[in-house]
N, C-alpha and C positions, 0 to 999 in steps of 0.2 A: 479605125478610129471613128467613134459615133459622131453624128451630125446634130446640130441644134439650130433652132430658129432664134435669131438674135434681134433684140429691140434696143435701140440706142437710149441714152439717158433722157433725151427730149421726146421720146415716144416714136421716133422714126423707125420703120421696119428696115433692117439691114439685110434680111433674107436668111437662107439656110447656109451654114458654113460648118467646117470642121471645128470640133471643140477647141483644139489647140490654137487655131487661128482666132477664134472668138476670145480666148483668154489673152492672147498676145495683144489684140485690139483694145481690150479693156485696160490692160497694164499700161499701154502707150498713153492712154488718157488719164492715168492715175486713178482709175476706178476698179471695181470688182465685177466679176461675172456672176450673177445671182440667178439660180433656177427658180422661176416663178410658176411654171406649170409643168410638173413632172409627168403627168399622165398624158399630155398631148403627144402627138406623133408628127414630127420629132419634138422632143422637149423644148419648151420655150424658156430662154434665158434673157436677162436684161442687164445691160451695162449700167451700173449704178453704184453709189457709195453704199457699202453693206451696212454701216452704222445708221445711215439715213433710212435704209430699207427696214431695219429692225425697229427703229423709232416709229416709223409710220405704221408698221404692223401692230405694234403695241398700242398706238393711239387708236387705231380702228377697233381693236379688241375692247379697249376701255369704253369707247362710244357704244359698242354693241351691248356691253354689260350694263351701261346706264339705262338703255332703252328696255332692258329686260324687266318684265313684271314678275314679281315674286308673290305667289298666292299661298297663304298659310291656311291651314284647316284648324278652326277653333271648335271646341266641343262643348255641348250643353247636355247635362245629364239629368234625367228625370226618373221618377219611380211611378208605377201605375196609379198610386194614390196621391200624386202631387197635388197640393192645395192650389186654389186659384191665384192667391197672392204670389206664391213661389213660381207658379207657371208664368204669370205676367212679368215678374222680375227677370226670369231667364229668357223669356221671349224678347224682351226689350234689349237685352244684351246681344242676343242673336241678330236682331234687327240692326243694331249698331255695327256689328261686325260685317254684315252683308253690305251696309252702306259704305263701309271702309274698303270693300272689295275682297274681303276674306271669305272663304268657304266655311260653312257651319255644318258640323256633324251632330245631329240630335240623337241621343242614346237613351233608351229606356232599359233600366236594369231591373230584372225580376229576381226576387229572393224566395226561396222555398216554394210554398204552394201558390205564390202569385203567378207562376208560370202557367197555371191552368187557366188564367184569365188574360190571355194574350189580346183579346178584343179590347180591353181597357187601354192597353198600350197603343194599339192601332188607332183607337179613337183620339187619344192624346196627340199622336203624330199627325192625324188628319186635321185636327184643330190647329196645330202649329203650322201646317202647310197652308191653311186658309189665312191665318194671321200674317204670315210672311210672304204671301203671294205677290204683294206690291214691291217687295224688296229683292226677292230671289226666286229661283225656280228649282224644282227638285231635280237633282242630278242622278241620284241613285234611290230607287224606290225602297220602301221599308223591307228590311230583311232580318231574319233571325240568325244569330250566331251564338250558339250555346244558350246562356240565360240572358242575352241582350238582344234588343230589337233596335235597329238604327236606320237612319237615312241621311243623305247628304244634300244640302242646299248649296247652290252656286249663285253668286250675285248676278242680278240682271245686267244686261249690256248697257242700258241707259240709266245707270245708277245715279242717284242724286237728283232725279227730276221731280220727285214728290216734295221734298223739303223746300225747294226754291220758291214755289208760289206762296207758301205759308210765310216766308220771311219777307217777301216784297210788300204785302199789305201792312205789315207792322212798321216797315221803314217809311211808308207813305202816310202814316198817321200824323195828325197835326201836333205841333209841339205843345208841351204842357203849359197851362196858363201861368204857373208860378214863374216860368223863365222870363215872361214878358213884363211882369210886375216886380220892380225891385223892392227889396225889404225896406221898411221905413227906418230911418236913422234914429237911434236912441240917444237921448241927451239928458 
């Protein structure tokens, strides 16, 4: 008959005993014998209400799930001849995603003979890297896969530090003059 290390419901160590003796002890108390560490030598069992044990395990799993950070990867697509306005529009979206804590994958799609001018795509990605340097850092350097060149930005660890100083001077601005002067009554 195998032996197990037994812990009482209040956390007191009862020592190593035969499995059948541990089960008998648990039943006398109206509780269950639950194995909590199967890989230990000898296995560790606890005398506890099994329903309570399941509830606490589920509660711990939910707490761990709440603390888990889910990072999504958003994609911005360019072409080698992307216009400045379109570039600025897409760069602002990428900046917002980085501020929100998402990763950004910047892709340049080459069509037909455009593939012979890879340097245009590389220049565009370098420009994007410079523009987003305050918000994110390059996680994967520019790479070619087929007719696409891409790289991945990850948000910086101290995200949100740049916008805060900009909002504090605006909030410390003096109130508008119209709020202190009531409108004259019409009669």
